[in-house]
N, CA and C atoms as a LAMMPS dump frame, in Angstrom:
ITEM: TIMESTEP
0
ITEM: NUMBER OF ATOMS
411
ITEM: BOX BOUNDS ff ff ff
-5.0000000000000000e+02 5.0000000000000000e+02
-5.0000000000000000e+02 5.0000000000000000e+02
-5.0000000000000000e+02 5.0000000000000000e+02
ITEM: ATOMS id mol type element x y z
1 1 1 N 51.201 137.67 -44.793
2 1 2 C 50.37 136.918 -43.894
3 1 3 C 50.614 135.438 -44.097
4 2 1 N 50.5 134.72 -43.053
5 2 2 C 50.75 133.285 -43.117
6 2 3 C 49.611 132.576 -43.847
7 3 1 N 49.898 131.38 -44.344
8 3 2 C 48.879 130.552 -44.983
9 3 3 C 48.186 129.724 -43.904
10 4 1 N 47.635 130.364 -42.921
11 4 2 C 47.071 129.703 -41.759
12 4 3 C 45.569 129.919 -41.768
13 5 1 N 44.821 128.853 -42.094
14 5 2 C 43.367 128.978 -42.217
15 5 3 C 42.73 129.448 -40.915
16 6 1 N 43.256 129.033 -39.773
17 6 2 C 42.705 129.452 -38.493
18 6 3 C 42.816 130.947 -38.276
19 7 1 N 43.873 131.544 -38.788
20 7 2 C 44.06 132.995 -38.709
21 7 3 C 43.322 133.689 -39.845
22 8 1 N 43.379 133.107 -41.021
23 8 2 C 42.837 133.759 -42.202
24 8 3 C 41.317 133.875 -42.203
25 9 1 N 40.609 132.858 -41.749
26 9 2 C 39.15 132.877 -41.879
27 9 3 C 38.502 134.049 -41.16
28 10 1 N 38.891 134.372 -39.904
29 10 2 C 38.29 135.56 -39.281
30 10 3 C 38.596 136.856 -40.037
31 11 1 N 39.78 136.953 -40.635
32 11 2 C 40.133 138.135 -41.425
33 11 3 C 39.259 138.197 -42.679
34 12 1 N 39.083 137.06 -43.333
35 12 2 C 38.229 136.994 -44.52
36 12 3 C 36.801 137.39 -44.158
37 13 1 N 36.313 136.844 -43.045
38 13 2 C 34.943 137.161 -42.619
39 13 3 C 34.785 138.647 -42.326
40 14 1 N 35.77 139.249 -41.644
41 14 2 C 35.705 140.679 -41.326
42 14 3 C 35.753 141.515 -42.602
43 15 1 N 36.618 141.146 -43.543
44 15 2 C 36.719 141.836 -44.832
45 15 3 C 35.353 141.867 -45.505
46 16 1 N 34.711 140.712 -45.586
47 16 2 C 33.435 140.607 -46.292
48 16 3 C 32.305 141.302 -45.538
49 17 1 N 32.342 141.268 -44.209
50 17 2 C 31.28 141.882 -43.41
51 17 3 C 31.374 143.399 -43.379
52 18 1 N 32.571 143.941 -43.604
53 18 2 C 32.794 145.38 -43.468
54 18 3 C 33.218 146.058 -44.761
55 19 1 N 32.812 145.511 -45.894
56 19 2 C 33.089 146.15 -47.175
57 19 3 C 34.561 146.347 -47.467
58 20 1 N 35.392 145.415 -46.987
59 20 2 C 36.822 145.478 -47.29
60 20 3 C 37.674 146.103 -46.203
61 21 1 N 37.078 146.573 -45.124
62 21 2 C 37.853 147.146 -44.018
63 21 3 C 38.126 146.062 -42.976
64 22 1 N 39.397 145.981 -42.554
65 22 2 C 39.794 144.971 -41.569
66 22 3 C 40.711 145.61 -40.54
67 23 1 N 40.217 145.761 -39.319
68 23 2 C 41.02 146.193 -38.178
69 23 3 C 42.159 147.124 -38.527
70 24 1 N 43.354 146.77 -38.061
71 24 2 C 44.526 147.629 -38.263
72 24 3 C 45.03 147.635 -39.711
73 25 1 N 44.493 146.749 -40.56
74 25 2 C 44.883 146.751 -41.972
75 25 3 C 44.138 147.82 -42.757
76 26 1 N 43.031 148.276 -42.213
77 26 2 C 42.223 149.247 -42.946
78 26 3 C 41.67 148.627 -44.214
79 27 1 N 41.88 149.312 -45.335
80 27 2 C 41.37 148.855 -46.627
81 27 3 C 42.506 148.419 -47.546
82 28 1 N 43.632 147.986 -46.956
83 28 2 C 44.804 147.618 -47.743
84 28 3 C 44.857 146.147 -48.151
85 29 1 N 43.89 145.365 -47.739
86 29 2 C 43.918 143.946 -48.073
87 29 3 C 43.152 143.654 -49.347
88 30 1 N 43.55 142.586 -50.012
89 30 2 C 42.728 141.943 -51.035
90 30 3 C 42.587 140.489 -50.612
91 31 1 N 41.498 139.872 -51.038
92 31 2 C 41.336 138.441 -50.836
93 31 3 C 41.728 137.758 -52.132
94 32 1 N 42.769 136.992 -52.038
95 32 2 C 43.389 136.339 -53.185
96 32 3 C 42.783 134.949 -53.344
97 33 1 N 42.053 134.723 -54.431
98 33 2 C 41.515 133.385 -54.737
99 33 3 C 42.564 132.69 -55.596
100 34 1 N 43.205 131.676 -55.052
101 34 2 C 44.272 130.995 -55.789
102 34 3 C 43.993 129.502 -55.844
103 35 1 N 44.523 128.875 -56.878
104 35 2 C 44.286 127.457 -57.128
105 35 3 C 45.548 126.687 -56.743
106 36 1 N 45.377 125.654 -55.926
107 36 2 C 46.518 124.856 -55.475
108 36 3 C 47.322 124.316 -56.647
109 37 1 N 48.631 124.523 -56.611
110 37 2 C 49.515 124.084 -57.693
111 37 3 C 49.449 122.571 -57.879
112 38 1 N 49.353 121.839 -56.8
113 38 2 C 49.29 120.369 -56.872
114 38 3 C 47.871 119.852 -56.733
115 39 1 N 47.108 120.447 -55.803
116 39 2 C 45.78 119.92 -55.484
117 39 3 C 44.694 120.373 -56.456
118 40 1 N 44.865 121.556 -57.042
119 40 2 C 43.822 122.122 -57.893
120 40 3 C 42.663 122.7 -57.103
121 41 1 N 42.782 122.722 -55.779
122 41 2 C 41.721 123.225 -54.903
123 41 3 C 41.84 124.741 -54.767
124 42 1 N 40.696 125.445 -54.883
125 42 2 C 40.717 126.896 -54.7
126 42 3 C 40.812 127.221 -53.219
127 43 1 N 41.673 128.183 -52.908
128 43 2 C 41.825 128.681 -51.551
129 43 3 C 41.713 130.199 -51.596
130 44 1 N 41.446 130.796 -50.44
131 44 2 C 41.358 132.249 -50.332
132 44 3 C 42.318 132.689 -49.237
133 45 1 N 43.176 133.656 -49.568
134 45 2 C 44.132 134.189 -48.601
135 45 3 C 44.045 135.705 -48.587
136 46 1 N 43.932 136.29 -47.393
137 46 2 C 44.004 137.752 -47.311
138 46 3 C 45.464 138.182 -47.395
139 47 1 N 45.747 139.15 -48.252
140 47 2 C 47.118 139.646 -48.396
141 47 3 C 47.11 141.174 -48.472
142 48 1 N 48.138 141.77 -47.903
143 48 2 C 48.301 143.216 -47.998
144 48 3 C 48.58 143.57 -49.449
145 49 1 N 48.013 144.679 -49.875
146 49 2 C 48.198 145.082 -51.269
147 49 3 C 48.416 146.585 -51.356
148 50 1 N 48.912 146.971 -52.508
149 50 2 C 49.055 148.38 -52.839
150 50 3 C 48.47 148.57 -54.223
151 51 1 N 47.412 149.363 -54.313
152 51 2 C 46.831 149.652 -55.622
153 51 3 C 47.708 150.704 -56.289
154 52 1 N 48.235 150.375 -57.463
155 52 2 C 49.175 151.266 -58.14
156 52 3 C 48.569 151.942 -59.366
157 53 1 N 47.328 151.639 -59.639
158 53 2 C 46.627 152.234 -60.772
159 53 3 C 45.232 151.656 -60.809
160 54 1 N 44.406 152.087 -61.755
161 54 2 C 43.027 151.597 -61.781
162 54 3 C 42.928 150.094 -62.036
163 55 1 N 43.961 149.515 -62.627
164 55 2 C 43.918 148.1 -63.005
165 55 3 C 45.123 147.312 -62.504
166 56 1 N 45.788 147.785 -61.44
167 56 2 C 47.028 147.147 -61.019
168 56 3 C 47.214 147.224 -59.505
169 57 1 N 47.669 146.101 -58.925
170 57 2 C 47.956 145.999 -57.501
171 57 3 C 49.288 145.293 -57.329
172 58 1 N 50.005 145.637 -56.262
173 58 2 C 51.213 144.92 -55.864
174 58 3 C 50.92 144.151 -54.591
175 59 1 N 51.447 142.933 -54.502
176 59 2 C 51.414 142.154 -53.274
177 59 3 C 52.816 141.593 -53.054
178 60 1 N 53.152 141.335 -51.798
179 60 2 C 54.481 140.827 -51.457
180 60 3 C 54.342 139.494 -50.743
181 61 1 N 55.119 138.512 -51.172
182 61 2 C 55.077 137.159 -50.603
183 61 3 C 56.01 137.077 -49.394
184 62 1 N 55.684 137.837 -48.364
185 62 2 C 56.587 137.958 -47.212
186 62 3 C 56.493 136.784 -46.25
187 63 1 N 55.311 136.248 -46.055
188 63 2 C 55.042 135.214 -45.053
189 63 3 C 55.633 135.624 -43.71
190 64 1 N 55.487 136.922 -43.405
191 64 2 C 55.942 137.518 -42.135
192 64 3 C 57.424 137.265 -41.864
193 65 1 N 58.208 137.131 -42.933
194 65 2 C 59.65 136.95 -42.771
195 65 3 C 60.081 135.511 -42.583
196 66 1 N 59.181 134.565 -42.836
197 66 2 C 59.536 133.138 -42.733
198 66 3 C 60.613 132.793 -43.759
199 67 1 N 61.327 131.685 -43.549
200 67 2 C 62.401 131.321 -44.478
201 67 3 C 61.917 130.83 -45.843
202 68 1 N 60.62 130.529 -45.976
203 68 2 C 60.096 130.051 -47.252
204 68 3 C 58.947 130.944 -47.714
205 69 1 N 58.638 130.85 -48.987
206 69 2 C 57.548 131.636 -49.557
207 69 3 C 56.195 131.052 -49.149
208 70 1 N 55.161 131.876 -49.097
209 70 2 C 53.833 131.352 -48.786
210 70 3 C 53.322 130.454 -49.904
211 71 1 N 52.456 129.516 -49.549
212 71 2 C 51.915 128.581 -50.54
213 71 3 C 51.212 129.324 -51.667
214 72 1 N 50.535 130.432 -51.34
215 72 2 C 49.805 131.146 -52.386
216 72 3 C 50.734 131.629 -53.487
217 73 1 N 51.981 131.948 -53.15
218 73 2 C 52.928 132.411 -54.169
219 73 3 C 53.19 131.295 -55.19
220 74 1 N 53.436 130.096 -54.708
221 74 2 C 53.674 128.956 -55.612
222 74 3 C 52.423 128.674 -56.45
223 75 1 N 51.261 128.842 -55.833
224 75 2 C 50.013 128.63 -56.561
225 75 3 C 49.838 129.652 -57.681
226 76 1 N 50.219 130.909 -57.429
227 76 2 C 50.114 131.933 -58.476
228 76 3 C 51.061 131.661 -59.635
229 77 1 N 52.236 131.131 -59.327
230 77 2 C 53.17 130.791 -60.405
231 77 3 C 52.577 129.705 -61.301
232 78 1 N 51.88 128.751 -60.699
233 78 2 C 51.292 127.647 -61.461
234 78 3 C 49.999 128.056 -62.164
235 79 1 N 49.218 128.92 -61.514
236 79 2 C 47.9 129.337 -62.039
237 79 3 C 47.77 130.849 -61.868
238 80 1 N 48.327 131.633 -62.806
239 80 2 C 48.379 133.089 -62.612
240 80 3 C 47.08 133.845 -62.893
241 81 1 N 46.111 133.23 -63.539
242 81 2 C 44.853 133.918 -63.824
243 81 3 C 43.868 133.599 -62.707
244 82 1 N 43.608 134.61 -61.878
245 82 2 C 42.823 134.407 -60.666
246 82 3 C 41.814 135.535 -60.493
247 83 1 N 41.111 135.513 -59.37
248 83 2 C 40.19 136.572 -58.968
249 83 3 C 40.65 137.099 -57.621
250 84 1 N 40.552 138.415 -57.454
251 84 2 C 40.76 139.011 -56.14
252 84 3 C 39.481 139.72 -55.734
253 85 1 N 39.217 139.746 -54.44
254 85 2 C 38.153 140.572 -53.884
255 85 3 C 38.837 141.812 -53.339
256 86 1 N 38.333 142.972 -53.712
257 86 2 C 38.937 144.229 -53.29
258 86 3 C 37.932 145.066 -52.509
259 87 1 N 38.458 145.991 -51.722
260 87 2 C 37.597 146.877 -50.935
261 87 3 C 36.824 147.841 -51.824
262 88 1 N 37.443 148.321 -52.884
263 88 2 C 36.827 149.384 -53.688
264 88 3 C 36.333 148.952 -55.061
265 89 1 N 36.856 147.842 -55.582
266 89 2 C 36.514 147.436 -56.944
267 89 3 C 35.735 146.129 -57.015
268 90 1 N 35.378 145.56 -55.868
269 90 2 C 34.658 144.29 -55.873
270 90 3 C 35.545 143.156 -56.352
271 91 1 N 34.943 142.18 -57.008
272 91 2 C 35.694 141.048 -57.55
273 91 3 C 36.346 141.467 -58.864
274 92 1 N 37.643 141.193 -58.974
275 92 2 C 38.391 141.597 -60.159
276 92 3 C 39.168 140.39 -60.687
277 93 1 N 39.024 140.11 -61.962
278 93 2 C 39.807 139.06 -62.615
279 93 3 C 41.172 139.65 -62.949
280 94 1 N 42.231 138.998 -62.473
281 94 2 C 43.579 139.525 -62.661
282 94 3 C 44.522 138.441 -63.157
283 95 1 N 45.646 138.91 -63.69
284 95 2 C 46.768 138.04 -64.048
285 95 3 C 47.92 138.406 -63.123
286 96 1 N 48.529 137.394 -62.497
287 96 2 C 49.635 137.593 -61.561
288 96 3 C 50.967 137.412 -62.274
289 97 1 N 51.856 138.385 -62.085
290 97 2 C 53.2 138.324 -62.663
291 97 3 C 54.218 138.536 -61.554
292 98 1 N 55.076 137.545 -61.344
293 98 2 C 56.162 137.693 -60.371
294 98 3 C 57.207 138.615 -60.987
295 99 1 N 57.544 139.679 -60.281
296 99 2 C 58.493 140.661 -60.794
297 99 3 C 59.92 140.219 -60.483
298 100 1 N 60.84 140.616 -61.349
299 100 2 C 62.239 140.215 -61.178
300 100 3 C 63.157 141.408 -61.368
301 101 1 N 64.357 141.274 -60.828
302 101 2 C 65.401 142.261 -61.045
303 101 3 C 65.027 143.653 -60.568
304 102 1 N 65.395 144.651 -61.358
305 102 2 C 65.144 146.046 -60.986
306 102 3 C 63.654 146.348 -60.885
307 103 1 N 62.84 145.698 -61.721
308 103 2 C 61.397 145.912 -61.641
309 103 3 C 60.873 145.454 -60.279
310 104 1 N 61.359 144.308 -59.799
311 104 2 C 60.982 143.82 -58.473
312 104 3 C 61.467 144.785 -57.395
313 105 1 N 62.716 145.212 -57.505
314 105 2 C 63.297 146.089 -56.483
315 105 3 C 62.538 147.418 -56.397
316 106 1 N 62.182 147.987 -57.542
317 106 2 C 61.424 149.242 -57.556
318 106 3 C 60.036 149.033 -56.956
319 107 1 N 59.397 147.914 -57.284
320 107 2 C 58.071 147.619 -56.742
321 107 3 C 58.16 147.387 -55.234
322 108 1 N 59.22 146.723 -54.767
323 108 2 C 59.411 146.507 -53.334
324 108 3 C 59.562 147.849 -52.604
325 109 1 N 60.322 148.769 -53.172
326 109 2 C 60.481 150.091 -52.555
327 109 3 C 59.138 150.812 -52.477
328 110 1 N 58.377 150.75 -53.562
329 110 2 C 57.064 151.4 -53.582
330 110 3 C 56.13 150.743 -52.558
331 111 1 N 56.116 149.422 -52.529
332 111 2 C 55.25 148.683 -51.61
333 111 3 C 55.594 149.006 -50.158
334 112 1 N 56.879 148.982 -49.817
335 112 2 C 57.278 149.206 -48.425
336 112 3 C 57.174 150.676 -48.009
337 113 1 N 57.168 151.581 -48.959
338 113 2 C 56.912 152.984 -48.627
339 113 3 C 55.507 153.124 -48.048
340 114 1 N 54.567 152.354 -48.596
341 114 2 C 53.172 152.415 -48.146
342 114 3 C 52.855 151.385 -47.058
343 115 1 N 53.706 150.382 -46.927
344 115 2 C 53.539 149.315 -45.937
345 115 3 C 54.874 149.087 -45.231
346 116 1 N 55.347 150.045 -44.434
347 116 2 C 56.702 149.97 -43.872
348 116 3 C 56.933 148.783 -42.945
349 117 1 N 55.897 148.2 -42.392
350 117 2 C 56.067 147.028 -41.539
351 117 3 C 56.718 145.862 -42.271
352 118 1 N 56.607 145.836 -43.585
353 118 2 C 57.201 144.752 -44.365
354 118 3 C 58.723 144.813 -44.359
355 119 1 N 59.288 145.965 -44.042
356 119 2 C 60.752 146.059 -43.928
357 119 3 C 61.248 145.189 -42.781
358 120 1 N 60.44 145.048 -41.722
359 120 2 C 60.803 144.154 -40.619
360 120 3 C 60.857 142.708 -41.099
361 121 1 N 59.922 142.324 -41.961
362 121 2 C 59.925 140.959 -42.494
363 121 3 C 61.184 140.702 -43.31
364 122 1 N 61.608 141.708 -44.062
365 122 2 C 62.818 141.577 -44.867
366 122 3 C 64.036 141.309 -43.979
367 123 1 N 64.057 141.914 -42.798
368 123 2 C 65.18 141.733 -41.874
369 123 3 C 65.178 140.344 -41.239
370 124 1 N 64.018 139.693 -41.19
371 124 2 C 63.886 138.389 -40.534
372 124 3 C 64.29 137.216 -41.423
373 125 1 N 64.473 137.46 -42.707
374 125 2 C 64.701 136.342 -43.622
375 125 3 C 65.911 136.6 -44.511
376 126 1 N 66.521 135.509 -44.962
377 126 2 C 67.653 135.64 -45.884
378 126 3 C 67.192 135.593 -47.345
379 127 1 N 65.928 135.255 -47.571
380 127 2 C 65.447 135.185 -48.957
381 127 3 C 65.024 136.577 -49.44
382 128 1 N 65.028 136.741 -50.737
383 128 2 C 64.476 137.95 -51.339
384 128 3 C 62.963 137.758 -51.399
385 129 1 N 62.236 138.666 -50.788
386 129 2 C 60.781 138.543 -50.748
387 129 3 C 60.212 138.858 -52.134
388 130 1 N 59.513 137.899 -52.723
389 130 2 C 58.938 138.137 -54.05
390 130 3 C 57.846 139.208 -54.015
391 131 1 N 57.782 139.966 -55.101
392 131 2 C 56.713 140.942 -55.29
393 131 3 C 55.965 140.528 -56.56
394 132 1 N 54.648 140.55 -56.474
395 132 2 C 53.788 140.119 -57.573
396 132 3 C 52.906 141.293 -57.976
397 133 1 N 52.825 141.521 -59.287
398 133 2 C 51.901 142.515 -59.812
399 133 3 C 50.645 141.782 -60.278
400 134 1 N 49.509 142.262 -59.826
401 134 2 C 48.211 141.762 -60.26
402 134 3 C 47.633 142.786 -61.222
403 135 1 N 47.34 142.349 -62.442
404 135 2 C 46.838 143.254 -63.476
405 135 3 C 45.483 142.775 -63.953
406 136 1 N 44.53 143.708 -63.96
407 136 2 C 43.172 143.364 -64.422
408 136 3 C 43.259 142.785 -65.831
409 137 1 N 42.469 141.741 -66.052
410 137 2 C 42.437 141.126 -67.389
411 137 3 C 41.047 141.202 -67.974
């Protein structure tokens, strides 16, 4: 999803009003509370996620196939200890780890198996779409 506040706010509002369910996304979103790498300002971004265990989620920094990574990805690299709002677990304190190499590739395969629309984003960009594991802390 884009880092577009005009698009994001209605999604955030719907998530919160409906216990984590959002239109065609269903219950696959988390609300990512991230701290600006330069500004230090907290922002909230809805992102597609895949829960891979009781304490672990995968997210992909696709930015809908844009040529650059979303701002939230850079913010997670700078400030990896954050909070996510989830449909089933409420607010969860997590640590974000950008995956690399084969671990990233395996996580991307798992993520796109459950979110096949992201394969279209991969075709739109020449960059390798980062995958981030969020682990409860």
